[in-house]
N, C-alpha and C positions, 0 to 999 in steps of 0.2 A: 622551721625558722632557724636561721643560723645566727648565733650570737657571737660577738667578739669580746675578748677580754678587755676590761678597762685598763687604763694606764696604771702602773704600779704606784703605790704611795712611796715616796722616797724619804729616807731619814733626814732629819734636820738637827743640827747641833742646838743644844739648850744649855742654859747656865745652871739650871736646877733639874736633876733627873727625877724629881717627884712626879708621880702620875696623878692625873685628875681622877676624882671618884668615878668608878665604873669603867676605867681603862685598865688594860693589862699590857705587859711588855716583858721582853726577855732579852738579855744581851746576846749578841751573835759573835762568836769567836772564829767560826770557820763555816764552810759549806757554800752552797750556791743559792742565790736568791732566784726563785722561780715562780711563775704563774701557771696554773693548771686550770683547764676548763673541760667539761664534758658536755657535748651537745649531740643528741641523736646517736649516741654510742661512739662518737668521734672524740678522741682525746687530743688536746693541744697542750703541749708543755713547752714554755719558752722562758728565756731569761728576761730580766727587766728591761734589757735593751732590744728585745725582740728576736734574739737568736733562738732558732728551733733546737730543743734539747732532748726530744723524745728518743732519738737514736742512741744517745749517751746514757739514758736511764730507762731501758726497756721494762725493768721490773716495776717501776712506778706507773708506766703506761698500762701494763697488764693489770695491776691492781685498780687503777682508776676506771677502767672499763666497767667495773662492777658498781660504780657510783651512779646515782640517779642523774638524769638529764638536768641541765641548767645548774650544774654544780660548778663552783669556782673557788679556787684557793690561791692565796698569795702568801708565800712563806719561804723558809730556808730549809734546804734538804741536805 
Protein backbone atom coordinates (compact mmCIF):
# COMPACT_ATOMS: atom_id res chain seq x y z
CA UNK A 1 0.00 0.00 0.00
CA UNK A 2 1.45 3.35 -1.00
CA UNK A 3 0.81 6.25 1.32
CA UNK A 4 1.11 9.91 0.48
CA UNK A 5 2.21 12.66 2.81
CA UNK A 6 -0.48 14.93 4.17
CA UNK A 7 -0.32 18.62 3.39
CA UNK A 8 1.99 20.39 5.84
CA UNK A 9 0.56 22.49 8.61
CA UNK A 10 1.46 26.11 7.92
CA UNK A 11 2.30 28.64 10.58
CA UNK A 12 -0.22 31.34 11.37
CA UNK A 13 0.41 34.63 13.16
CA UNK A 14 -1.07 34.95 16.63
CA UNK A 15 -1.39 37.91 18.96
CA UNK A 16 -0.41 35.85 22.05
CA UNK A 17 2.37 33.22 21.72
CA UNK A 18 1.14 31.26 24.77
CA UNK A 19 0.54 27.59 23.96
CA UNK A 20 -2.52 25.60 24.87
CA UNK A 21 -2.12 22.86 27.51
CA UNK A 22 -0.63 19.73 25.91
CA UNK A 23 0.93 21.65 22.99
CA UNK A 24 4.62 22.23 22.37
CA UNK A 25 6.48 24.51 19.98
CA UNK A 26 9.84 25.98 19.20
CA UNK A 27 10.96 29.06 17.29
CA UNK A 28 12.58 28.46 13.94
CA UNK A 29 15.36 30.80 13.01
CA UNK A 30 16.89 28.99 10.08
CA UNK A 31 16.80 25.69 8.21
CA UNK A 32 14.48 24.02 5.76
CA UNK A 33 10.91 22.94 6.40
CA UNK A 34 10.55 19.36 5.18
CA UNK A 35 8.18 16.41 5.23
CA UNK A 36 9.57 12.90 5.32
CA UNK A 37 7.81 9.58 4.91
CA UNK A 38 8.93 5.97 4.80
CA UNK A 39 6.75 3.42 3.03
CA UNK A 40 7.94 -0.10 2.11
CA UNK A 41 11.54 1.07 2.48
CA UNK A 42 11.02 4.01 0.12
CA UNK A 43 11.91 7.40 1.59
CA UNK A 44 10.24 10.57 0.36
CA UNK A 45 11.70 13.90 1.46
CA UNK A 46 10.03 17.04 0.14
CA UNK A 47 9.60 20.70 0.95
CA UNK A 48 6.29 22.09 2.13
CA UNK A 49 5.71 23.24 -1.46
CA UNK A 50 6.30 19.75 -2.85
CA UNK A 51 9.88 20.10 -4.12
CA UNK A 52 11.81 16.82 -3.90
CA UNK A 53 14.74 17.31 -1.48
CA UNK A 54 16.28 13.82 -1.19
CA UNK A 55 19.17 14.57 -3.55
CA UNK A 56 20.16 17.58 -1.45
CA UNK A 57 20.10 15.67 1.84
CA UNK A 58 21.32 12.11 1.15
CA UNK A 59 22.41 11.61 4.77
CA UNK A 60 18.84 12.10 5.96
CA UNK A 61 17.54 9.61 3.39
CA UNK A 62 20.20 7.08 4.43
CA UNK A 63 19.21 7.39 8.08
CA UNK A 64 15.47 7.36 7.35
CA UNK A 65 15.68 4.00 5.56
CA UNK A 66 16.17 2.47 9.00
CA UNK A 67 12.82 3.81 10.27
CA UNK A 68 9.75 1.57 10.33
CA UNK A 69 7.26 1.67 7.48
CA UNK A 70 4.38 4.15 7.77
CA UNK A 71 6.64 6.70 9.49
CA UNK A 72 6.05 10.38 8.75
CA UNK A 73 7.75 13.55 10.03
CA UNK A 74 7.03 17.21 9.50
CA UNK A 75 9.76 19.49 10.75
CA UNK A 76 12.75 21.73 10.21
CA UNK A 77 16.17 20.46 9.36
